N, C-alpha and C positions, 0 to 999 in steps of 0.2 A: 505493499498502501503504501501512496504519496499522500503527500503535503505534512505542511511544516507545525512547528506549536512559531505563533508569531504573536503569544504571550503566555507566562507562566502556564495561569490556569488551564491553556489547554494542552498540555500536554498530558492530564490525567483522563478528559473530555479524547483524546488519539489511543492514549490506552486502551483505553474500552474497547476503542474503535477496532482493532489489531485484535487485540485474548478476542476478543469474541468471532474476530476474520480468521481464529489460528496461524495467526501470521507472526511469527518469531523475530524471525528479521526483521517487520516494521516495527516490533515493539523495540527491538536491540536498536535501531538505530534514532531510537527519542533518547539514547543514551550518548554523553561523551565517551569517545576509549576509552581514559581508563575513570569509567564511574565506576563507583561503587554502591551496591546494595546487598542490603542487610534482611536473607530471604536466601535458602531456607530457615523457620525463625530457627536462633541459635548458632548461626553461621551467618559468614558473608561469601558473595556470589566479585569478582572482583574482574572491575573489564569488561568491554562491550560485548565481543564474541567468546565470553564464558559466559554475559547476562542469556546473549542467541540459545546459546546452547541450553542451559537448563528450562527456556520458557519455550522452548522444539520438546526438551522431557514433558515438560509437562500441559500445556495445548492441549492435547491428546484426548484429556481423561478428566479436564478438568469441566467444570460447567461453566453457561452466559454467565457471566460479569454483568453487571448490573450498573448504570451510571453510580454517582454520587456530590450530591455537590458543594465544591471547592472553598472554605473557610475562606475569610479574606490573608489577600496574599500580600506579604511582606517583601518589598525591592529597596536597595541597596546598592544603586549603581550599576554595575552588567550580575549581579544576585539575587537571588527570590528565593524567598521560604515560600512552598505549596503546602497546604495540605486538605485531607478529608476524613470529618467521621464519619466511620464507618456505618453504614446502615443495619448491623447484627450490632449496634451498641457494643462493640469490642474494643473499646482502646482507641488506636488515634491511629493515622496516618501519617507521616509525612516528607516532602523530594526536596531539595536544593538543585535549585536550576541554575546556571548560566547563559547568556546573553553571547551568544555568541556573533564572529565579522559580520553575515549579513542578517544581523537582530535579528531572526531566528534566538529559541530558546533551545537547549540540550538536559538531560539529572544529570545529577552528580554524582551527585549520593540521592538514596531513594533508601525510606526503612518506611517498606510496607504495616506493618503491624508493632505495634506499640500496646503493649498488654503495664499493668499492676503487676511489680515481684512480689510472690506469692511468702 
């Protein structure tokens, strides 16, 4: 899939669209080359290629994703913090995105699941 994030908030919408299309390459292209994703829980996936491989393995077994309305985005220069409250009420999701030279945005850090410590 094509399409770029012209606003940091676009990344979440594009992620859901590409996940539902089972497009691991498209999801990976929402991340910078050296991005870090805190997933699977308790571990980290580092780099766009590793993120692509992870989603290529997971997507065929996942149900359809539902869009979640984003909370207000915080922007400082070329960095943005985006977040969404999960629709199931479990914790939160947060991402740091960076503005690219062409003005679009890519994820640098992705914490798809925050949960309270036991």
